N, C-alpha and C positions, 0 to 999 in steps of 0.2 A: 401387627407386623408393619414394617417400614412401607410396604407397598400400600397398605390400607391408609396409613398416616399420610402418605404423599399422594394418595388418590392416583396411583400409577398402575394401570392394568399390565403394562409391559413389564414392570418390575415383578409383579406377581407371577406372570407367565415365566419369567426367567427363573425365579425361585422354584417354581414347580418343576421346570425342566432340569434344574440343577439337582433337586432332590431325587427325581426319577433317575437321572444319570448315576447318582451316587448309590441308589438302591440296587440298580442293575449292574453296577460295577464292571469295569473292564480296564485294560492297561491304559487306554487313552482317555479315561474319564476326566482327568484334570485338563488335558488338552481340549476336550470338548467344552468343559466349563470355562476354560480361558477364552475360547472362541465365542461362547455365548456372552461372556462379560464384555469382550471387545466389541461385539456387535451392539450390545446395549449401550455402551459408551459412545460408539459412533452415532447411533440413533439420537441419543440425548444431546450430543454436541450439535447435530443438525437442527434439533428442535430449539436448542438454546440460540443458535445463530438466527434462525427464523424469528424467534421472539424478539431478539435484539434488533433485527431489521424492522419488525413491526413497531417496536417501541420507538425507534429512531424516527420513523414516519409519523407516528402519533405525536411525538414531542414537537416535530417541525410544524405539523398542522396546528397544534395547539398554540404554538408561538405566533403563527401567522393569524390565527383566529383572534387571539388576544389583542394583537396590534390593530387589527381591523375594527375590533370592538372599541378599543380606546379611541381610534380616529373618528369613528361614528359618534361615540359619546361626546367628543369635543365638538363635532359638527352640530350635534343636537343642542348643546349648551349655547353655541354661537347663534344658532337660529332662534332659540328661545329668547336670548337677549335682544335680538333684532326685532322679534315680535313684541316684546315688552316695550321697546323704544317706539315702535310704530303705533302701538296702542295708546301710549302716553301722548304722542304727537297728535293722533286722531282726536283724543279727548280735548286737548288744548285747542285744536282748530274748531271743534264743535262748540266750545265755550265762546270763542271769538265770533263765530257765526251767530250764536244766540245773542251775544252782546250787540253785534252789528244790526241784527233784525229788530232789536228793541229801540234803536235810535231812529 
């Protein structure tokens, strides 16, 4: 059934109620079914709105996180370059010290 395919217990409940209303039949059966369908649509619209809000929040947070990650990655690269330069400078100075000590 569609309810199982969509993993929707609400839809399964609606189908059960509609089947029950049809079996027990009355003049207002279709009005009752229309009401149940309208309620289901309203509920699904609210869920969709909540999901859209949640997705919007997640997208915003993901964008901010990626920007921070890029910034910190650039900062790490700059610091690594600085460390390499300082290490090279230190090695050069140590060579000069060793040369001066031999003299």
